[in-house]
C-alpha positions in Angstrom: -3.5 37.0 9.3 -2.7 35.1 12.5 -3.9 31.6 12.7 -6.9 30.8 15.0 -5.5 29.9 18.4 -8.7 28.2 19.5 -11.6 26.4 17.9 -13.8 27.3 16.1 -13.6 31.0 15.0 -12.6 31.2 11.3 -10.3 33.8 10.0 -9.8 35.1 6.5 -6.1 34.8 5.5 -4.0 35.3 2.4 -1.1 33.4 0.9 1.6 35.5 -0.6 4.7 35.0 -2.7 8.2 35.9 -1.3 7.7 39.2 -3.2 4.5 40.0 -1.3 2.1 39.3 -4.2 -1.2 37.6 -3.2 -1.4 34.0 -4.5 -4.4 32.6 -2.7 -7.1 33.3 -0.2 -8.3 31.0 2.6 -10.9 30.9 5.3 -9.0 29.1 8.1 -10.9 27.4 10.9 -9.2 25.5 13.8 -11.1 22.2 14.3 -8.9 20.9 17.1 -7.3 22.5 20.2 -4.0 22.0 22.0 -6.0 20.6 25.0 -7.0 17.5 23.1 -3.7 17.1 21.3 -5.1 18.1 18.0 -3.6 20.8 15.7 -6.1 20.4 12.8 -7.2 23.2 10.6 -9.9 23.4 7.9 -9.0 25.6 5.0 -11.7 26.7 2.6 -10.9 28.5 -0.7 -12.1 28.6 -4.3 -13.0 25.2 -5.7 -11.7 26.4 -9.1 -8.2 26.9 -7.7 -8.1 23.8 -5.4 -5.1 22.2 -7.0 -3.3 25.5 -7.4 -3.8 26.3 -3.7 -2.8 22.8 -2.6 0.4 23.0 -4.6 1.3 26.2 -2.7 0.6 24.6 0.6 2.7 21.6 -0.3 5.5 23.9 -1.4 5.5 25.8 1.9 5.5 22.5 3.8 8.6 21.4 1.8 10.4 24.6 2.5 9.7 24.4 6.3 11.0 20.8 6.3 14.1 21.8 4.4 14.8 24.6 6.8 14.4 22.3 9.7 11.5 24.3 11.2 9.2 21.3 11.2 10.0 17.6 11.2 9.5 15.6 8.0 5.9 14.2 8.0 4.8 16.4 10.9 2.4 18.3 8.7 -0.2 16.4 6.7 -2.3 18.0 3.9 -5.6 16.4 3.0 -7.6 17.5 -0.1 -11.3 17.2 0.7 -12.5 19.3 -2.2 -14.6 16.6 -3.7 -16.0 15.4 -0.4 -17.5 18.6 0.8 -20.3 20.8 -0.6 -21.4 24.2 0.6 -25.0 25.5 0.7 -25.4 29.2 1.1 -28.4 30.6 2.9 -28.6 34.3 2.6 -30.9 37.3 2.8 -33.0 39.3 5.2 -34.9 36.1 6.2 -31.9 33.8 6.6 -31.9 33.9 10.4 -35.6 33.2 10.6 -35.3 30.3 8.2 -32.3 28.8 10.1 -34.1 29.2 13.4 -36.9 27.1 12.1 -34.6 24.4 10.6 -32.1 24.4 13.5 -32.6 26.7 16.5 -29.0 26.4 17.5 -27.8 27.7 14.1 -29.7 30.9 14.5 -27.6 31.7 17.6 -24.2 31.2 16.0 -22.4 34.5 16.3 -21.1 36.4 13.2 -17.7 35.0 12.0 -18.2 31.9 14.0 -18.7 28.2 13.3 -20.6 25.4 15.0 -20.9 21.7 14.2 -24.7 21.1 14.2 -27.4 19.0 12.6 -29.6 20.8 10.1 -32.7 18.9 9.1 -31.0 15.8 10.5 -27.8 16.3 8.5 -24.4 16.9 10.1 -23.2 20.3 9.0 -20.4 22.8 9.9 -22.5 25.9 10.2 -20.6 29.1 9.5 -22.1 32.5 10.2 -20.6 34.2 7.1 -21.9 35.2 3.8 -20.0 36.1 0.6 -23.0 38.0 -0.6 -22.6 40.5 2.2 -26.2 39.9 3.2 -27.1 38.2 6.5 -26.4 34.6 5.9 -24.9 31.2 6.7 -22.7 28.6 5.0 -23.6 25.0 5.5 -20.6 22.8 4.9 -21.8 19.2 4.4 -20.6 16.0 2.9 -21.1 15.9 -0.9 -23.6 13.1 -0.7 -25.8 15.0 1.8 -25.8 18.3 -0.1 -28.6 17.7 -2.7 -31.0 16.0 -0.2 -30.4 18.8 2.4 -31.0 21.5 -0.4 -34.3 19.8 -1.2 -35.3 19.6 2.5 -34.6 23.3 3.1 -36.5 24.5 0.1 -39.5 22.2 0.7 -39.7 23.1 4.4 -42.8 25.0 5.6 -40.8 27.9 6.7 -39.0 28.3 3.4 -42.3 28.3 1.6 -43.8 30.8 4.0 -40.8 33.1 3.6 -40.7 32.8 -0.2 -37.2 31.4 -0.3 -35.8 30.4 -3.7 -32.5 29.4 -5.2 -30.1 32.0 -6.5 -27.1 31.6 -8.7 -23.5 32.8 -9.1 -24.5 35.9 -11.1 -26.6 37.1 -8.1 -23.8 36.3 -5.7 -21.3 38.2 -7.8 -23.4 41.3 -8.1 -24.0 41.4 -4.4 -20.4 40.9 -3.4 -19.3 43.6 -5.8 -21.7 46.0 -4.1 -20.1 45.2 -0.8 -16.6 45.5 -2.1 -15.8 41.8 -1.4 -13.0 40.5 -3.6 -12.5 37.2 -5.5 -9.2 35.7 -6.5 -9.3 37.5 -9.9 -9.4 40.8 -8.1 -6.3 39.9 -6.0 -4.2 37.8 -8.3 -0.6 38.8 -7.9 -1.5 42.2 -6.5 0.9 43.2 -3.8 -0.7 42.8 -0.3 -0.2 46.5 0.5 -2.1 47.5 -2.6 -4.8 44.8 -2.7 -7.2 46.4 -0.2 -6.7 43.6 2.3 -4.8 45.6 4.9 -7.7 45.3 7.4 -7.1 41.5 7.6 -3.5 41.9 8.5 -3.0 42.5 12.3 -0.6 45.2 13.2 1.4 42.6 15.1 2.1 40.8 11.9 3.2 44.0 10.1 5.8 44.8 12.8 6.8 41.5 14.3 10.4 40.3 14.2 9.6 37.4 12.0 7.0 38.8 9.6 4.8 36.9 7.2 6.1 35.6 3.8 6.4 38.5 1.4 6.4 41.3 4.1 
């Protein structure tokens, strides 16, 4: 996919080999803009493949430096896997719950992100949901995750709505129903055969300098 040109809309993007086989999947969010001199991006992928994905990014950085396309040291990669936790609020009542906990969060558009405070905790609130149900992802510091989880479940609104925890088996069942893919579904499949064509803009398919593996 093309990189986000402004903050903060996230985009789903895929990393491929030179042969066009999919190696990784990222949600890419621009956290800085050219106007403030920042070119920072926040990449979110599977925690299970964090080191695998980081190695690919480091490899691409080295190749760009060797080719003289970027100056040595101009691109910095920071692994924050252990510093961030994600709480997923999903289901028909997700918006009602978020409106009670943080009114600004309820108005975050689909496929957008806002930096807000939820129950007094700083959070990057994403209006996305891997279950395919209406939902939000709350990206918070690891130390704040458990207390925020407890505050949400113990809130009056959560109790009134009958909110309760759900596990990975439920998430997996729901995402399969929606046709959402995980890395195991994509591993080393060619991008043209992996069912991700909708996420590749026509401009990238036909540009003079196409993406890696085109």
